[in-house]
Steps between C-alpha positions, in 0.01 A plus 500: 500500500407247769281312253780492243746357756253225593453409133875486440542278806241258361674489165836435666347214694376335184847464357690423822597157627497298178786261433645466153301247299648173375443494122669171422169331407362575153151649523221562248418847368208522745737441790805686369379816330339703775527880457819475710678300230658682206541379143816384330640712218282460190215335691150650474212519747156599362201519733134583432315556827127577514313614813133575554421694816133545588352673806163567658633639831722795586621671816405856584722804492751489783343186651515124477122459510360347183180563307337355189549655157386413148736246348820640347732293280868551415688282251876529454723323249870534581754383242863468609791425267852455640831371368836424659782733391794416730740209484464440875115488485467794737340766277177473299329777307141512386182677419156497665167626370149492639153497342199573720122487476272631776126540540265627767135526600418141590595327176575127496862418584561335161359800309838669542631276221290694251775766521252784459618859517212743544671714767196493726486152653753309285859570395774287344832525321878478522585697815871467591835397356814444705868436430631265766821350636564200728819474704652234724724720717682228698659198332501317835118532532368377161135507606496863607434754225313818421303632203470872430244633250383846392131494405392779266129578442422499128119517502302812417423738786124561493268694733253212526346333807644153431843407640744306279843507671726716714614820329846456651857448398558196720853389593482158664780286642421148619733296724470118483632211705408132505620193685425135434488260796347173617696288254389720209127459569448848648598853407458839666500803273500860627459832324531862612410784263579871500284692253515878460209676325596831340271747329259790524299507822131422495412851618686661207323299226305704244137381530437583132783293349643270770375208709561594863402153624795346316738721700404370846835323552732772367776604738483184710702191589350154442638226730362146456660218704421147377579142596424173315526150642514233229475121505612282207283187458721415201797654323266659244233642730464722803220630719541807720340729753590867526446809709560868426492815710522825304530868593447811288698765688426871456792703360302815437166400347304490829386141438601175669370147466582144606363150452551132584458227240507119529503248217592164356588353162703253300743460212558217254774443245322409176815449291871569536418856387148582621367540856143587597391671823163565663427681828229656716531796737264658753535844659401432860545851641590851394492866589391821326300415186663158461304245301430167670463279197645188344768442235501211253824458306644276231838522332710332235880511510752396235868445586709480184 
């Protein structure tokens, strides 16, 4: 309970003390359409985001001490499609799905793009689908919003050694706020997530038909807190640095975890419709079987 109160206090601090933003100046899509900003009725937002996480170090069980492991690679493609449905631009609905490819045993990081699926050291496929809704709850704070999504696992449950994705029904709600300052040249963006993992416990998995390793997070609360500081060299481009602290809190599965990640990246508006984004992230610390690898990401976003 004490840990939960501390986390809630941190989240409250993130969103406290901001003044209402002056939006009288017209901004580009890169500047305007952060996750805090909702779409107008009939407008569409389509995003393809690709991340490659690769690791050769991991912490031990119950400790923060790291040790070397054979390289492991995890690729995730996340596709998000949203549209505005309200006349006041305060409700969006959408759909999210994810495709993953993982491999193990020291393979080259780029080998994951072979999308092999032998069940032993390589697995791939469509893993989750999620209906989603975005809401701007307060008309007086246009850059505060939340997105709530229900991720449903759709991949086959197999009693194989290779891990593909969490075998969880995952209900995630993300809270967003951003503020532009410094004459429009700077922006701070904050995010706080609450993710609940539901499902059969790892101990109850049938070793003959079910993958117990994919149930490690069931019956837990996932709490990442993130902040991004962006600078706009021009109206069509931005560079940013970011930090994230995340907690996996035990709600009955006898497993907890946490990590700290730092990163940087940039965005560029290619056309009036298309934006491109690239970023890099590094896990600098962790606890209890947390990987200490690197993430390379690239995304393409269309605002129609």
